[in-house]
C-alpha positions in Angstrom: 19.0 -2.5 6.6 21.1 -4.1 3.9 23.6 -5.6 6.3 20.9 -7.1 8.5 19.0 -8.6 5.5 22.2 -10.2 4.3 23.2 -11.6 7.7 19.7 -12.8 8.3 19.2 -14.9 5.2 22.8 -16.0 4.7 22.5 -17.9 7.9 20.0 -20.1 6.1 20.2 -22.2 3.0 19.8 -20.8 -0.5 16.5 -20.4 -2.1 14.8 -23.5 -3.3 15.9 -24.7 -6.7 12.4 -24.7 -8.1 12.2 -20.9 -7.5 15.4 -20.2 -9.3 16.0 -19.6 -13.0 19.3 -21.1 -14.2 20.9 -17.7 -14.3 20.1 -17.0 -10.7 22.9 -18.5 -8.5 22.9 -16.0 -5.6 21.7 -16.9 -2.2 18.4 -15.8 -0.7 20.5 -13.3 1.2 21.8 -11.5 -1.9 18.3 -11.6 -3.5 16.7 -10.1 -0.4 19.4 -7.5 -0.3 19.0 -6.4 -3.9 15.2 -6.6 -3.6 15.2 -4.3 -0.5 17.5 -1.8 -2.2 15.4 -1.7 -5.4 12.2 -1.5 -3.5 13.3 1.5 -1.4 15.0 3.2 -4.2 12.1 2.8 -6.6 9.4 3.7 -4.1 11.3 6.7 -2.7 11.9 8.1 -6.2 8.3 7.5 -7.1 7.1 9.4 -4.0 9.3 12.3 -4.9 7.9 12.4 -8.4 4.3 12.0 -7.2 4.6 14.7 -4.4 6.5 17.0 -6.7 3.8 16.7 -9.4 1.0 17.2 -6.8 2.7 20.4 -5.5 2.9 21.8 -9.1 -0.7 20.8 -10.0 -2.0 22.1 -6.7 -1.1 25.6 -7.9 -3.0 25.1 -11.2 -6.1 23.4 -9.8 -8.5 24.0 -6.9 -8.7 22.0 -3.7 -12.1 20.5 -4.7 -10.4 18.8 -7.6 -8.2 16.7 -5.3 -11.2 15.9 -3.1 -13.2 14.7 -6.1 -10.3 12.7 -7.5 -9.5 11.3 -4.1 -13.1 10.0 -3.9 -12.8 8.5 -7.4 -9.6 6.7 -6.7 -11.0 5.5 -3.3 -14.0 3.9 -5.1 -11.7 2.2 -7.7 -9.3 0.9 -5.0 -12.3 -0.3 -3.1 -13.7 -2.3 -6.0 -10.2 -3.7 -6.6 -9.7 -4.8 -3.0 -13.2 -6.1 -2.6 -12.7 -8.4 -5.6 -9.2 -9.5 -4.5 -8.7 -13.2 -4.1 -5.0 -13.0 -3.3 -3.5 -13.8 -6.7 -0.2 -12.1 -5.9 0.4 -13.7 -2.5 -1.1 -17.0 -3.9 1.5 -17.2 -6.6 4.3 -16.1 -4.3 3.7 -18.8 -1.6 2.5 -21.7 -3.8 5.0 -24.3 -4.8 3.5 -24.3 -8.3 4.4 -20.7 -8.7 6.6 -21.4 -11.7 4.2 -23.8 -13.5 3.0 -22.2 -16.8 -0.4 -23.7 -16.5 -0.8 -22.3 -13.0 0.4 -18.9 -14.0 -1.8 -18.7 -17.1 -4.8 -19.7 -15.1 -3.9 -16.9 -12.6 -3.7 -14.5 -15.5 -7.1 -15.6 -16.8 -8.6 -14.9 -13.4 -6.9 -11.5 -13.3 -8.4 -10.6 -16.7 -11.9 -11.6 -15.7 -11.5 -9.6 -12.5 -10.4 -6.5 -14.4 -13.5 -6.5 -16.6 -15.7 -7.2 -13.5 -14.3 -4.2 -11.7 -15.1 -2.0 -14.7 -18.7 -3.2 -14.9 -19.3 -2.7 -11.2 -18.0 0.9 -11.5 -21.2 2.0 -13.3 -23.7 1.4 -10.5 -21.2 2.6 -7.9 -20.9 5.9 -9.9 -24.6 6.4 -9.3 -24.3 5.7 -5.6 -21.5 8.2 -5.2 -23.3 10.8 -7.2 -26.4 10.4 -5.0 -24.4 10.7 -1.8 -22.3 13.7 -2.9 -24.5 15.4 -5.6 -21.5 15.9 -7.9 -22.3 15.1 -11.6 -18.7 14.6 -12.5 -18.7 11.2 -10.6 -21.1 9.8 -13.2 -18.3 10.1 -15.8 -15.1 10.0 -13.8 -15.6 6.7 -12.0 -16.6 4.5 -15.1 -13.7 6.0 -17.1 -11.3 5.4 -14.3 -12.6 1.9 -14.2 -11.0 1.3 -17.6 -7.6 1.5 -16.0 -8.5 -1.7 -14.1 -9.3 -3.4 -17.4 -5.9 -2.5 -18.6 -4.2 -3.7 -15.4 -6.1 -7.0 -15.7 -4.2 -7.8 -18.8 -0.8 -7.2 -17.2 1.5 -10.2 -17.5 1.9 -12.1 -14.2 5.6 -11.7 -14.7 5.2 -8.7 -12.4 4.2 -11.2 -9.6 6.8 -13.9 -10.4 9.5 -11.3 -10.2 8.4 -10.6 -6.6 8.4 -14.4 -5.9 12.1 -14.5 -6.9 12.9 -11.2 -5.1 13.9 -9.8 -8.5 12.9 -6.2 -8.6 15.3 -4.4 -11.0 13.4 -4.3 -14.2 10.0 -4.1 -12.4 11.2 -1.0 -10.5 12.5 0.7 -13.7 9.2 0.0 -15.4 7.1 1.4 -12.5 9.3 4.5 -12.3 8.9 5.1 -16.0 5.1 4.8 -15.7 5.1 7.1 -12.7 7.3 9.8 -14.4 5.3 9.6 -17.7 2.0 9.8 -15.9 3.1 12.8 -13.8 4.5 14.6 -16.8 1.2 14.0 -18.6 -0.8 15.3 -15.7 1.2 18.5 -15.4 1.0 19.1 -19.1 -2.7 18.5 -19.2 -3.3 20.8 -16.2 -1.4 23.6 -17.9 -3.5 23.3 -21.0 -6.8 22.3 -19.4 -6.8 23.0 -15.6 -9.6 20.7 -14.5 -10.0 17.5 -12.5 -9.5 15.5 -15.7 -5.8 16.2 -15.6 -5.5 14.0 -12.5 -7.1 11.1 -14.3 -4.7 11.3 -17.3 -1.9 10.3 -14.8 -3.6 7.0 -14.1 -4.3 6.1 -17.7 -0.8 6.9 -19.0 0.8 4.9 -16.1 -1.5 1.9 -16.7 -0.7 1.7 -20.4 3.0 1.8 -19.8 2.9 -0.9 -17.2 0.8 -3.1 -19.4 3.1 -2.8 -22.4 6.2 -3.1 -20.2 5.0 -6.3 -18.4 5.2 -8.1 -21.7 8.1 -6.4 -23.4 10.4 -5.4 -20.5 9.7 -8.1 -17.9 9.1 -11.2 -20.1 8.5 -14.6 -18.5 6.2 -17.0 -20.3 3.7 -16.1 -23.0 0.3 -15.3 -21.5 -2.9 -16.8 -23.0 -6.3 -17.9 -21.8 -6.1 -21.2 -19.7 -8.3 -22.7 -17.1 -6.8 -25.4 -14.9 -9.3 -26.5 -12.3 -6.6 -27.6 -9.8 -4.9 -24.2 -10.0 -8.2 -22.4 -9.6 -8.9 -24.5 -6.5 -5.5 -23.8 -5.0 -5.7 -20.0 -5.6 -9.3 -19.8 -4.3 -8.5 -21.9 -1.2 -5.6 -19.7 -0.2 -7.4 -16.5 -1.2 -10.7 -16.9 0.6 -9.5 -15.1 3.8 -7.3 -12.8 1.7 -10.6 -11.7 0.0 -12.1 -10.7 3.3 -8.8 -9.2 4.5 -8.3 -7.0 1.5 -11.9 -5.8 1.7 -11.2 -4.8 5.3 -7.9 -3.2 4.3 -9.8 -1.0 1.9 -12.2 0.1 4.6 -9.3 0.7 7.0 -7.4 2.8 4.5 -10.1 4.7 2.7 -13.2 4.9 4.9 -12.1 8.3 6.2 -12.1 9.6 2.6 -15.8 8.7 2.0 -16.9 10.0 5.4 -15.2 13.4 5.1 -16.2 13.8 1.5 -19.9 13.3 2.3 -19.9 15.3 5.6 -17.2 18.0 5.3 -17.3 18.7 1.6 -14.8 18.3 -1.2 -12.7 21.4 -0.3 -11.9 20.0 3.2 -11.4 16.6 1.7 -8.9 18.0 -0.7 -6.8 19.6 2.1 -7.0 16.4 4.1 -5.9 14.2 1.2 -2.9 16.5 0.8 -2.0 16.0 4.4 -2.5 12.3 4.2 -0.3 12.0 1.2 2.6 13.6 3.0 2.0 11.9 6.3 1.9 8.4 4.8 4.6 8.8 2.2 7.2 6.9 4.3 4.5 4.5 5.5 3.6 3.6 1.9 7.3 2.8 1.3 7.4 0.6 4.4 4.1 -1.1 3.4 5.5 -1.9 -0.1 8.8 -3.2 1.4 6.8 -5.4 3.8 4.6 -6.9 1.2 7.1 -7.3 -1.7 10.3 -8.2 0.2 9.5 -9.1 3.9 6.6 -11.5 3.1 8.6 -13.7 0.7 11.7 -13.6 3.1 9.5 -14.4 6.1 8.0 -17.3 4.1 11.4 -18.8 3.5 12.5 -18.2 7.1 9.4 -19.9 8.5 10.5 -23.2 6.9 13.3 -23.3 9.5 11.0 -23.2 12.5 9.7 -20.6 15.0 13.1 -20.0 16.7 14.9 -19.1 13.4 11.9 -16.9 12.4 11.8 -15.0 15.7 15.6 -14.4 15.7 15.8 -13.0 12.2 12.5 -11.1 12.5 13.9 -9.2 15.4 16.9 -8.1 13.3 14.8 -7.0 10.3 12.1 -5.3 12.3 14.6 -3.4 14.4 16.4 -2.0 11.4 13.2 -1.1 9.5 11.8 0.7 12.5 15.1 2.6 13.0 14.9 3.6 9.3 11.2 4.6 9.0 10.2 6.1 12.3 12.4 9.3 12.1 10.4 10.6 9.1 7.2 10.4 11.1 8.9 12.3 14.0 9.9 15.1 11.6 6.4 15.4 10.1 4.7 15.2 13.5 6.9 18.1 14.7 7.4 20.3 11.6 4.3 19.5 9.5 2.8 23.1 9.6 6.1 24.6 8.5 6.4 22.2 5.7 3.0 23.0 4.3 3.5 26.7 4.8 6.7 26.4 2.6 5.2 24.3 -0.1 1.6 25.3 -0.5 -0.5 28.5 -0.6 -3.0 29.7 2.0 -5.8 27.4 0.9 -3.9 24.3 2.1 -2.6 25.5 5.5 -4.9 23.4 7.6 -3.1 20.4 6.2 -0.2 21.3 8.6 -1.9 20.3 11.8 -3.5 17.4 10.1 -0.1 16.1 9.2 1.1 16.3 12.8 -1.8 14.1 14.0 -1.5 11.6 11.2 2.3 11.3 11.4 2.1 10.7 15.2 -0.4 7.9 14.7 1.6 6.4 11.9 4.2 5.3 14.5 1.7 2.6 15.6 1.0 1.7 11.9 4.8 1.3 11.3 5.1 -1.1 14.3 2.2 -3.1 13.0 3.3 -3.1 9.3 6.6 -4.8 10.1 4.9 -7.6 12.1 1.6 -8.5 10.4 3.3 -9.9 7.3 4.5 -12.9 9.4 0.9 -14.1 9.5 0.7 -14.3 5.7 4.1 -15.8 5.5 3.0 -18.6 7.8 -0.2 -19.1 5.7 -2.4 -17.8 8.5 -4.6 -15.6 6.4 -7.5 -16.0 8.9 -5.6 -14.3 11.8 -4.4 -11.6 9.3 -8.1 -10.9 8.5 -9.0 -10.8 12.3 -6.5 -8.1 13.1 -7.8 -6.0 10.2 -11.3 -6.4 11.4 -10.4 -5.3 14.9 -8.5 -2.3 13.5 -11.6 -1.3 11.4 -13.8 -1.4 14.5 -11.4 0.8 16.5 -11.2 3.2 13.6 -14.9 3.6 13.3 -15.3 4.0 17.1 -12.4 6.5 17.2 -13.7 8.6 14.4 -17.2 8.7 15.7 -16.2 9.5 19.3 -13.6 12.0 18.2 -15.9 13.9 15.9 -18.5 14.1 18.6 -16.1 15.5 21.1 -13.9 17.8 19.0 -15.2 18.0 15.4 -12.8 17.5 12.5 -9.7 17.6 14.7 -11.2 14.9 17.0 -12.2 12.8 13.9 -8.6 12.7 12.7 -7.2 12.0 16.2 -9.6 9.0 16.5 -8.5 7.7 13.2 -4.8 8.1 14.0 -5.1 6.3 17.3 -6.6 3.1 15.9 -3.3 1.3 15.2 -1.9 2.1 18.6 -5.1 0.7 20.3 -5.1 -2.3 18.0 -1.5 -3.3 19.0 -2.5 -5.7 21.8 -4.9 -7.5 19.5 -2.3 -7.9 16.7 0.4 -9.1 19.1 -1.9 -11.6 20.6 -2.5 -13.1 17.1 1.2 -12.9 16.1 2.3 -14.5 19.4 0.9 -17.9 18.3 3.8 -18.0 15.8 6.4 -17.1 18.4 7.4 -13.7 17.0 6.0 -11.2 19.5 8.8 -8.8 20.3 7.5 -6.7 23.3 10.8 -5.0 24.1 11.4 -3.8 20.6 7.9 -2.5 20.2 7.9 -0.8 23.7 11.2 0.9 22.7 9.7 2.1 19.4 6.7 3.6 21.1 8.6 5.1 24.0 11.3 6.8 21.9 8.8 8.1 19.4 6.6 9.6 22.1 9.7 11.2 23.8 11.0 12.7 20.5 7.6 14.0 19.3 6.5 15.6 22.7 10.0 17.2 23.1 9.7 18.6 19.6 6.3 20.0 20.3 7.5 21.7 23.5 10.6 23.2 21.9 9.0 24.5 18.7 
């Protein structure tokens, strides 16, 4: 991957001068290379810490705790995404992304949004309580909402670092928050083995990121500022991002709400365990796509469709070669992995991992392509492909559950990205970056490897 990123961007001119600090003299190629390495290293280490912590805590708590907390986090992520106006992508793609007035206005909007999320968490806690009849939701959701208030005060330096493809300090900060939060969670579970131990993790991490964003990743001092022109620019770009992130939430979390209300918290806890494993590599790919590929695609698109298509082929080919094999392994050996790591209460997660990992092949193909739409400023088509995916998910889950119960429900969910492929590629094709041979090879090789593995094991 590193060789391809370097070759890709070194064929083009260096990053624009207005995006550079004086100390930054490297080309876009070296910045992208370092950004990719830091992103993969940081996210991979964070996944190991997170999964290791969950394995330990799973032996101290009960499956229902993970189901309850999975619902709480799904609610908070939902509010966050439904209130997203694209501040991060807006700063990254806007030519005023280094203007102090623009950045302070964005920070002001971010603070207001954090408080708004916390206030909305109170009525939503009542709704979730009424649908699940679990009194803990009345307390857990509003308290979890306070982490959004903390995050709202984060310095926008965390975003401008992404704009410059500078990830070193930010990665160290996130890993420190992850490690401290996980250690706090384990310690709390040892002393007080309840669902509250899982919430401690989020609070400790949020506090460390907030402090570090000002002390460890300094840019310009943050203070309240309201520049009407900056607000108009951010809102204009973010209007379809708002709809798109709302759809992203439904696409990624609707299964949690449906299972929690229909199958119970114990089943949901087992399913959440399976989903965490199956999507570990996918989360890394998604983070790499949004933090590195989107800024790189944005620069590449300035050189026209032919340059964008040529270099997109290189980057997507290497990323798929890197990230598809983990899905193959999980789709084949998921039950054995769960049997080795977890006790008998979690064994159903094994077959769930197999289905989810097989479907994640389609998600990986899509995740390396859809960022082109945002890089080209086409937030409308990005929203359309999310809407079509949501419709396919709902139809698949409903039909699958009707035919084969829980197993059919998960199969229908996993098949959505594969079925959505023609729609996504139709939207991407307008920008001249549809790569049918590459995608066909990814699907064909994945199917051959997974089916062969199932037959041999």
